[in-house]
TIMISE-983736 format. One record per residue: x, y, z of N, C-alpha, C in turn; residue in one letter; residue number from 0. Coordinates in Angstrom, 2 decimals. Example, Ala and Ser with C-alpha at 12.3 -4.5 7.8 and 13.67 -1.06 7.14 Angstrom:
<nodes>
+---------+---------+---------+---------+---------+---------+---------+---------+---------+--------+-----+
|     npx |     npy |     npz |    capx |    capy |    capz |     cpx |     cpy |     cpz | residu | num |
+---------+---------+---------+---------+---------+---------+---------+---------+---------+--------+-----+
|   13.19 |   -5.69 |    7.80 |   12.30 |   -4.50 |    7.80 |   13.20 |   -3.30 |    7.80 |      a |   0 |
|   12.85 |   -2.25 |    7.08 |   13.67 |   -1.06 |    7.14 |   12.90 |    0.03 |    7.87 |      s |   1 |
+---------+---------+---------+---------+---------+---------+---------+---------+---------+--------+-----+
</nodes>
This chain:
<nodes>
+---------+---------+---------+---------+---------+---------+---------+---------+---------+--------+-----+
|     npx |     npy |     npz |    capx |    capy |    capz |     cpx |     cpy |     cpz | residu | num |
+---------+---------+---------+---------+---------+---------+---------+---------+---------+--------+-----+
|  115.02 |  114.24 |  111.33 |  114.44 |  113.08 |  111.98 |  114.41 |  113.31 |  113.48 |      m |   0 |
|  113.23 |  112.98 |  114.02 |  113.07 |  112.98 |  115.50 |  113.83 |  111.80 |  116.07 |      v |   1 |
|  114.48 |  112.02 |  117.21 |  115.27 |  110.91 |  117.83 |  114.69 |  110.59 |  119.14 |      k |   2 |
|  115.24 |  109.60 |  119.74 |  114.75 |  109.20 |  121.06 |  113.79 |  108.06 |  121.05 |      g |   3 |
|  112.97 |  108.00 |  122.11 |  112.08 |  106.88 |  122.26 |  110.99 |  106.76 |  121.21 |      k |   4 |
|  110.85 |  107.77 |  120.28 |  109.82 |  107.80 |  119.31 |  110.32 |  107.11 |  117.98 |      h |   5 |
|  111.62 |  106.87 |  117.88 |  112.24 |  106.36 |  116.67 |  113.10 |  105.18 |  117.01 |      v |   6 |
|  113.00 |  104.07 |  116.30 |  113.83 |  102.93 |  116.52 |  114.33 |  102.34 |  115.24 |      a |   7 |
|  115.70 |  102.28 |  115.06 |  116.18 |  101.69 |  113.76 |  115.97 |  100.20 |  113.79 |      p |   8 |
|  115.85 |   99.69 |  112.57 |  115.65 |   98.20 |  112.45 |  115.60 |   97.83 |  110.97 |      g |   9 |
|  115.27 |   96.57 |  110.78 |  115.25 |   95.91 |  109.50 |  113.89 |   95.20 |  109.31 |      v |  10 |
|  113.36 |   95.24 |  108.20 |  112.13 |   94.53 |  107.90 |  112.53 |   93.01 |  107.79 |      i |  11 |
|  112.00 |   92.22 |  108.66 |  112.39 |   90.75 |  108.68 |  111.42 |   89.88 |  107.93 |      a |  12 |
|  110.16 |   90.29 |  107.83 |  109.21 |   89.41 |  107.28 |  107.98 |   90.20 |  106.76 |      e |  13 |
|  107.34 |   89.67 |  105.73 |  106.02 |   90.20 |  105.33 |  105.06 |   89.05 |  105.54 |      i |  14 |
|  104.02 |   89.35 |  106.32 |  102.99 |   88.37 |  106.53 |  101.78 |   88.84 |  105.68 |      i |  15 |
|  101.35 |   87.96 |  104.77 |  100.30 |   88.29 |  103.89 |   99.31 |   87.09 |  103.80 |      h |  16 |
|   98.22 |   87.09 |  104.43 |   97.32 |   85.97 |  104.50 |   96.84 |   85.62 |  103.06 |      p |  17 |
|   96.44 |   84.39 |  102.83 |   96.00 |   83.96 |  101.51 |   94.79 |   84.64 |  101.02 |      s |  18 |
|   93.96 |   85.16 |  101.92 |   92.77 |   85.91 |  101.43 |   93.06 |   87.35 |  100.97 |      d |  19 |
|   94.31 |   87.75 |  101.15 |   94.83 |   89.05 |  100.63 |   94.09 |   90.22 |  101.18 |      e |  20 |
|   93.58 |   90.23 |  102.41 |   92.89 |   91.32 |  102.92 |   93.61 |   91.99 |  104.14 |      t |  21 |
|   94.77 |   91.71 |  104.24 |   95.65 |   92.35 |  105.26 |   97.11 |   92.11 |  104.92 |      a |  22 |
|   97.95 |   92.93 |  105.54 |   99.41 |   92.75 |  105.36 |  100.01 |   93.25 |  106.64 |      v |  23 |
|  101.04 |   92.54 |  107.13 |  101.75 |   92.90 |  108.38 |  103.22 |   92.69 |  108.09 |      c |  24 |
|  104.01 |   93.61 |  108.52 |  105.45 |   93.41 |  108.42 |  106.02 |   93.21 |  109.79 |      l |  25 |
|  107.00 |   92.32 |  109.89 |  107.70 |   92.13 |  111.13 |  109.02 |   92.87 |  111.00 |      t |  26 |
|  109.19 |   93.77 |  112.02 |  110.35 |   94.63 |  112.09 |  111.28 |   94.13 |  113.19 |      i |  27 |
|  112.52 |   93.87 |  112.86 |  113.44 |   93.52 |  113.90 |  114.25 |   94.76 |  114.19 |      k |  28 |
|  113.96 |   95.31 |  115.39 |  114.69 |   96.62 |  115.74 |  116.10 |   96.31 |  116.15 |      l |  29 |
|  116.91 |   97.26 |  116.08 |  118.36 |   97.06 |  116.46 |  118.49 |   96.66 |  117.96 |      d |  30 |
|  117.49 |   97.03 |  118.75 |  117.51 |   96.71 |  120.21 |  117.31 |   95.22 |  120.44 |      s |  31 |
|  116.90 |   94.52 |  119.33 |  116.62 |   93.07 |  119.43 |  115.15 |   92.76 |  119.56 |      g |  32 |
|  114.36 |   93.79 |  119.79 |  112.93 |   93.66 |  119.92 |  112.33 |   93.37 |  118.50 |      e |  33 |
|  111.28 |   92.56 |  118.40 |  110.62 |   92.27 |  117.17 |  109.20 |   92.83 |  117.35 |      i |  34 |
|  108.78 |   93.65 |  116.34 |  107.51 |   94.34 |  116.41 |  106.80 |   94.18 |  115.08 |      r |  35 |
|  105.49 |   94.33 |  115.12 |  104.66 |   94.29 |  113.94 |  104.31 |   95.64 |  113.40 |      g |  36 |
|  104.11 |   95.78 |  112.12 |  103.65 |   97.06 |  111.55 |  102.59 |   96.75 |  110.45 |      f |  37 |
|  101.48 |   97.41 |  110.58 |  100.38 |   97.20 |  109.66 |   99.38 |   96.31 |  110.28 |      g |  38 |
|   98.80 |   95.35 |  109.57 |   97.83 |   94.38 |  110.14 |   96.45 |   94.81 |  110.09 |      g |  39 |
|   96.15 |   96.04 |  109.50 |   94.81 |   96.51 |  109.37 |   94.08 |   95.74 |  108.27 |      d |  40 |
|   92.78 |   95.56 |  108.47 |   91.99 |   94.90 |  107.42 |   91.80 |   95.86 |  106.20 |      c |  41 |
|   92.14 |   95.35 |  105.07 |   92.06 |   96.14 |  103.84 |   91.40 |   95.39 |  102.76 |      l |  42 |
|   91.07 |   96.02 |  101.62 |   90.58 |   95.35 |  100.43 |   91.89 |   94.76 |   99.72 |      t |  43 |
|   91.67 |   94.01 |   98.74 |   92.81 |   93.49 |   97.94 |   93.57 |   94.74 |   97.31 |      k |  44 |
|   92.76 |   95.68 |   96.85 |   93.39 |   96.88 |   96.30 |   94.17 |   97.68 |   97.28 |      e |  45 |
|   93.57 |   97.67 |   98.54 |   94.24 |   98.35 |   99.65 |   95.57 |   97.79 |  100.00 |      g |  46 |
|   95.62 |   96.45 |  100.01 |   96.89 |   95.73 |  100.25 |   97.92 |   96.11 |   99.20 |      v |  47 |
|   97.52 |   96.12 |   97.97 |   98.40 |   96.42 |   96.85 |   98.94 |   97.86 |   97.04 |      t |  48 |
|   97.98 |   98.80 |   97.32 |   98.42 |  100.16 |   97.56 |   99.40 |  100.35 |   98.74 |      a |  49 |
|   99.10 |   99.58 |   99.84 |   99.91 |   99.61 |  101.06 |  101.38 |   99.20 |  100.70 |      f |  50 |
|  101.47 |   98.02 |  100.06 |  102.80 |   97.52 |   99.69 |  103.49 |   98.40 |   98.70 |      l |  51 |
|  102.76 |   98.93 |   97.76 |  103.32 |   99.93 |   96.73 |  103.82 |  101.13 |   97.44 |      q |  52 |
|  103.04 |  101.69 |   98.41 |  103.55 |  102.83 |   99.15 |  104.74 |  102.59 |   99.94 |      g |  53 |
|  104.84 |  101.43 |  100.55 |  106.07 |  101.02 |  101.31 |  107.28 |  100.92 |  100.35 |      l |  54 |
|  107.03 |  100.28 |   99.22 |  108.14 |  100.07 |   98.24 |  108.66 |  101.49 |   97.76 |      c |  55 |
|  107.76 |  102.37 |   97.52 |  108.15 |  103.71 |   97.00 |  108.88 |  104.50 |   98.12 |      e |  56 |
|  108.37 |  104.42 |   99.37 |  109.00 |  105.11 |  100.48 |  110.38 |  104.54 |  100.80 |      t |  57 |
|  110.54 |  103.21 |  100.73 |  111.76 |  102.61 |  101.13 |  112.67 |  102.32 |   99.97 |      l |  58 |
|  112.27 |  102.76 |   98.80 |  113.08 |  102.72 |   97.58 |  113.48 |  101.34 |   97.18 |      e |  59 |
|  112.47 |  100.42 |   97.10 |  112.72 |   99.09 |   96.60 |  111.72 |   98.82 |   95.49 |      v |  60 |
|  112.09 |   97.89 |   94.59 |  111.30 |   97.61 |   93.44 |  110.02 |   96.82 |   93.62 |      a |  61 |
|  110.12 |   95.79 |   94.51 |  109.01 |   94.91 |   94.72 |  108.80 |   94.65 |   96.24 |      t |  62 |
|  107.60 |   94.26 |   96.62 |  107.38 |   93.94 |   98.06 |  108.31 |   92.85 |   98.58 |      p |  63 |
|  108.69 |   91.87 |   97.74 |  109.59 |   90.87 |   98.23 |  110.99 |   91.46 |   98.68 |      q |  64 |
|  111.35 |   92.58 |   98.02 |  112.63 |   93.21 |   98.37 |  112.54 |   94.09 |   99.59 |      k |  65 |
|  111.36 |   94.23 |  100.14 |  111.26 |   94.97 |  101.41 |  111.93 |   94.25 |  102.51 |      l |  66 |
|  111.97 |   92.87 |  102.51 |  112.58 |   92.06 |  103.51 |  114.09 |   92.27 |  103.42 |      v |  67 |
|  114.68 |   92.67 |  104.57 |  116.08 |   92.98 |  104.65 |  116.43 |   94.51 |  104.54 |      g |  68 |
|  115.35 |   95.24 |  104.28 |  115.51 |   96.70 |  104.11 |  115.67 |   97.42 |  105.49 |      t |  69 |
|  116.62 |   98.26 |  105.59 |  116.85 |   99.00 |  106.81 |  115.87 |  100.18 |  106.83 |      y |  70 |
|  115.37 |  100.49 |  108.02 |  114.38 |  101.61 |  108.13 |  114.34 |  102.08 |  109.56 |      c |  71 |
|  113.57 |  103.05 |  109.81 |  113.26 |  103.50 |  111.18 |  111.83 |  103.30 |  111.47 |      y |  72 |
|  111.54 |  102.70 |  112.67 |  110.17 |  102.54 |  113.09 |  109.81 |  103.78 |  113.86 |      a |  73 |
|  108.67 |  104.38 |  113.50 |  108.21 |  105.59 |  114.11 |  106.98 |  105.34 |  115.00 |      l |  74 |
|  107.12 |  105.84 |  116.21 |  105.98 |  105.72 |  117.16 |  105.50 |  107.06 |  117.53 |      k |  75 |
|  104.19 |  107.19 |  117.62 |  103.60 |  108.50 |  118.00 |  103.85 |  108.86 |  119.41 |      s |  76 |
|  104.00 |  107.89 |  120.30 |  104.18 |  108.03 |  121.69 |  105.43 |  107.27 |  122.14 |      f |  77 |
|  106.01 |  107.71 |  123.28 |  107.24 |  107.06 |  123.73 |  107.07 |  105.81 |  124.56 |      s |  78 |
|  105.83 |  105.35 |  124.76 |  105.69 |  104.08 |  125.52 |  106.41 |  102.96 |  124.81 |      d |  79 |
|  107.10 |  102.09 |  125.61 |  107.85 |  101.07 |  124.98 |  107.00 |  100.11 |  124.13 |      w |  80 |
|  105.75 |   99.94 |  124.43 |  104.86 |   98.98 |  123.75 |  103.93 |   99.69 |  122.81 |      d |  81 |
|  104.11 |  100.95 |  122.55 |  103.29 |  101.65 |  121.57 |  103.35 |  101.11 |  120.16 |      d |  82 |
|  102.23 |  101.18 |  119.51 |  102.16 |  100.76 |  118.14 |  103.05 |  101.54 |  117.21 |      k |  83 |
|  103.57 |  100.88 |  116.23 |  104.43 |  101.54 |  115.25 |  103.45 |  102.26 |  114.28 |      i |  84 |
|  103.61 |  103.54 |  114.18 |  102.75 |  104.42 |  113.32 |  103.25 |  104.48 |  111.94 |      e |  85 |
|  104.59 |  104.37 |  111.74 |  105.11 |  104.48 |  110.33 |  106.52 |  104.00 |  110.27 |      g |  86 |
|  107.01 |  104.00 |  109.06 |  108.35 |  103.63 |  108.75 |  109.00 |  104.71 |  107.95 |      l |  87 |
|  110.29 |  104.99 |  108.29 |  111.04 |  106.07 |  107.64 |  112.24 |  105.49 |  106.99 |      e |  88 |
|  112.52 |  105.83 |  105.67 |  113.75 |  105.39 |  105.02 |  114.88 |  106.15 |  105.52 |      s |  89 |
|  116.12 |  105.66 |  105.26 |  117.33 |  106.38 |  105.67 |  117.40 |  107.72 |  105.04 |      p |  90 |
|  116.73 |  107.90 |  103.87 |  116.78 |  109.24 |  103.19 |  115.72 |  110.19 |  103.74 |      s |  91 |
|  114.86 |  109.67 |  104.69 |  113.92 |  110.63 |  105.32 |  112.52 |  110.56 |  104.82 |      g |  92 |
|  112.22 |  109.76 |  103.87 |  110.82 |  109.56 |  103.37 |  110.05 |  108.72 |  104.38 |      d |  93 |
|  108.86 |  109.09 |  104.62 |  107.97 |  108.46 |  105.57 |  106.69 |  107.82 |  104.98 |      r |  94 |
|  106.31 |  106.66 |  105.51 |  105.10 |  105.98 |  105.23 |  104.39 |  105.81 |  106.59 |      f |  95 |
|  103.26 |  106.39 |  106.78 |  102.57 |  106.30 |  108.04 |  101.25 |  105.63 |  107.88 |      t |  96 |
|  100.77 |  104.93 |  108.80 |   99.44 |  104.21 |  108.77 |   98.34 |  105.27 |  108.65 |      l |  97 |
|   98.38 |  106.37 |  109.46 |   97.33 |  107.39 |  109.44 |   97.31 |  108.05 |  108.09 |      t |  98 |
|   98.50 |  108.31 |  107.50 |   98.54 |  108.99 |  106.15 |   98.01 |  108.01 |  105.06 |      g |  99 |
|   98.32 |  106.77 |  105.14 |   97.87 |  105.81 |  104.18 |   96.30 |  105.68 |  104.29 |      f | 100 |
|   95.79 |  105.52 |  105.52 |   94.41 |  105.34 |  105.67 |   93.65 |  106.58 |  105.24 |      m | 101 |
|   94.14 |  107.72 |  105.48 |   93.57 |  108.99 |  105.07 |   93.43 |  109.09 |  103.57 |      s | 102 |
|   94.52 |  108.64 |  102.89 |   94.54 |  108.71 |  101.41 |   93.70 |  107.61 |  100.71 |      r | 103 |
|   93.58 |  106.43 |  101.38 |   93.03 |  105.31 |  100.60 |   91.76 |  104.75 |  101.14 |      n | 104 |
|   91.26 |  105.18 |  102.29 |   90.03 |  104.61 |  102.73 |   88.96 |  105.73 |  102.95 |      l | 105 |
|   87.73 |  105.49 |  102.60 |   86.70 |  106.45 |  102.79 |   86.37 |  106.70 |  104.25 |      p | 106 |
|   85.85 |  107.86 |  104.57 |   85.45 |  108.14 |  105.93 |   86.54 |  108.84 |  106.76 |      g | 107 |
|   86.17 |  109.21 |  107.95 |   87.06 |  109.97 |  108.78 |   88.09 |  109.06 |  109.46 |      r | 108 |
|   89.36 |  109.43 |  109.29 |   90.41 |  108.66 |  109.92 |   91.01 |  109.57 |  111.09 |      v | 109 |
|   90.94 |  108.99 |  112.28 |   91.42 |  109.71 |  113.49 |   92.91 |  109.63 |  113.63 |      e | 110 |
|   93.49 |  110.66 |  114.17 |   94.89 |  110.70 |  114.43 |   95.29 |  109.81 |  115.64 |      s | 111 |
|   96.52 |  109.39 |  115.73 |   96.86 |  108.60 |  116.94 |   96.58 |  109.38 |  118.21 |      p | 112 |
|   96.78 |  110.63 |  118.15 |   96.51 |  111.48 |  119.38 |   95.06 |  111.48 |  119.78 |      l | 113 |
|   94.14 |  111.56 |  118.79 |   92.76 |  111.52 |  119.13 |   92.36 |  110.12 |  119.64 |      t | 114 |
|   92.89 |  109.12 |  119.01 |   92.55 |  107.70 |  119.40 |   93.07 |  107.51 |  120.89 |      k | 115 |
|   94.26 |  107.99 |  121.14 |   94.88 |  107.78 |  122.49 |   94.07 |  108.58 |  123.53 |      r | 116 |
|   93.66 |  109.78 |  123.18 |   92.86 |  110.56 |  124.14 |   91.55 |  109.88 |  124.43 |      k | 117 |
|   90.84 |  109.31 |  123.43 |   89.65 |  108.60 |  123.59 |   89.81 |  107.41 |  124.46 |      e | 118 |
|   90.88 |  106.62 |  124.24 |   91.19 |  105.45 |  124.99 |   91.42 |  105.83 |  126.46 |      l | 119 |
|   92.27 |  106.79 |  126.72 |   92.55 |  107.17 |  128.06 |   91.39 |  107.71 |  128.76 |      l | 120 |
|   90.52 |  108.44 |  128.08 |   89.24 |  108.94 |  128.73 |   88.31 |  107.80 |  129.09 |      s | 121 |
|   88.24 |  106.73 |  128.22 |   87.44 |  105.55 |  128.61 |   88.06 |  104.81 |  129.79 |      r | 122 |
|   89.35 |  104.72 |  129.82 |   90.02 |  104.00 |  130.93 |   89.81 |  104.82 |  132.20 |      e | 123 |
|   89.94 |  106.06 |  132.11 |   89.78 |  106.95 |  133.32 |   88.34 |  106.85 |  133.85 |      l | 124 |
|   87.29 |  106.83 |  132.96 |   85.96 |  106.68 |  133.38 |   85.76 |  105.32 |  134.04 |      e | 125 |
|   86.35 |  104.30 |  133.47 |   86.26 |  102.92 |  134.15 |   86.91 |  102.88 |  135.53 |      a | 126 |
|   88.06 |  103.61 |  135.63 |   88.77 |  103.64 |  136.92 |   87.86 |  104.35 |  137.94 |      v | 127 |
|   87.30 |  105.46 |  137.49 |   86.40 |  106.24 |  138.46 |   85.21 |  105.36 |  138.89 |      r | 128 |
|   84.59 |  104.69 |  137.85 |   83.47 |  103.79 |  138.20 |   83.89 |  102.72 |  139.21 |      r | 129 |
|   85.07 |  102.12 |  138.90 |   85.56 |  101.04 |  139.78 |   85.87 |  101.59 |  141.18 |      r | 130 |
|   86.42 |  102.85 |  141.27 |   86.78 |  103.46 |  142.50 |   85.47 |  103.61 |  143.34 |      s | 131 |
|   84.42 |  104.04 |  142.70 |   83.12 |  104.22 |  143.44 |   82.60 |  102.90 |  143.92 |      m | 132 |
|   82.77 |  101.85 |  143.12 |   82.34 |  100.51 |  143.52 |   83.18 |  100.00 |  144.75 |      e | 133 |
|   84.44 |  100.30 |  144.72 |   85.29 |   99.88 |  145.83 |   84.95 |  100.67 |  147.10 |      i | 134 |
|   84.74 |  101.93 |  146.95 |   84.31 |  102.80 |  148.08 |   83.01 |  102.28 |  148.73 |      e | 135 |
|   82.05 |  101.98 |  147.88 |   80.80 |  101.49 |  148.40 |   80.93 |  100.07 |  149.05 |      a | 136 |
|   81.79 |   99.21 |  148.52 |   82.04 |   97.97 |  149.16 |   82.75 |   98.19 |  150.49 |      k | 137 |
|   83.69 |   99.04 |  150.52 |   84.46 |   99.32 |  151.79 |   83.49 |   99.89 |  152.89 |      l | 138 |
|   82.51 |  100.69 |  152.48 |   81.57 |  101.25 |  153.40 |   80.69 |  100.18 |  154.01 |      a | 139 |
|   80.42 |   99.10 |  153.31 |   79.54 |   98.04 |  153.82 |   80.24 |   96.81 |  154.24 |      t | 140 |
|   81.58 |   96.83 |  154.18 |   82.35 |   95.70 |  154.52 |   82.16 |   95.14 |  155.91 |      l | 141 |
|   82.17 |   96.03 |  156.87 |   82.04 |   95.61 |  158.32 |   80.63 |   94.95 |  158.49 |      a | 142 |
|   79.56 |   95.47 |  157.94 |   78.28 |   94.97 |  158.07 |   78.13 |   93.61 |  157.43 |      a | 143 |
|   78.87 |   93.36 |  156.50 |   78.77 |   92.07 |  155.76 |   79.65 |   90.97 |  156.31 |      d | 144 |
|   80.51 |   91.35 |  157.25 |   81.58 |   90.46 |  157.78 |   81.01 |   89.56 |  158.89 |      y | 145 |
|   81.45 |   88.30 |  158.81 |   81.18 |   87.32 |  159.93 |   82.53 |   86.81 |  160.31 |      i | 146 |
|   82.85 |   86.93 |  161.61 |   84.12 |   86.46 |  162.14 |   83.88 |   85.01 |  162.59 |      d | 147 |
|   84.22 |   84.01 |  161.80 |   83.93 |   82.68 |  162.13 |   84.75 |   82.17 |  163.27 |      w | 148 |
|   85.82 |   82.81 |  163.57 |   86.63 |   82.33 |  164.76 |   85.96 |   82.71 |  166.06 |      s | 149 |
|   85.02 |   83.65 |  166.06 |   84.39 |   84.04 |  167.33 |   82.85 |   83.66 |  167.33 |      r | 150 |
|   82.34 |   83.18 |  166.22 |   80.92 |   82.84 |  166.17 |   80.71 |   81.37 |  166.55 |      t | 151 |
|   79.68 |   81.22 |  167.41 |   79.37 |   79.82 |  167.90 |   78.04 |   79.39 |  167.34 |      v | 152 |
+---------+---------+---------+---------+---------+---------+---------+---------+---------+--------+-----+
</nodes>
């Protein structure tokens, strides 16, 4: 098991399952006292069933209701404190990850957390560059646009 900021021990505190059965989210209470969500992706009813079944198998419980109270490790792909939980690991070392689940159960290309983060940071960097150019242009014309009302009669 990887240790450090990428792994946080905790307990599944709640399963949130809307009445339309197209999503499922688990609330994880980490040993640090922090409460985090896991899951929450839009799925089909069959996808929700497969998601819960996969978690039950990984965490070695018989039914989704028995997931509540189960000790596990929250796995994050990055060490940022607010990073999304990518997976859960059982004390025996079995892992259930969102990327793995989506790759197995949903059609189409599923991007890795690294690819998603690179794309996000690239878009953010482009926005910062664009904003930087806007600020530089504004700074260049600031004096010409200024009226000093304390000196104007």
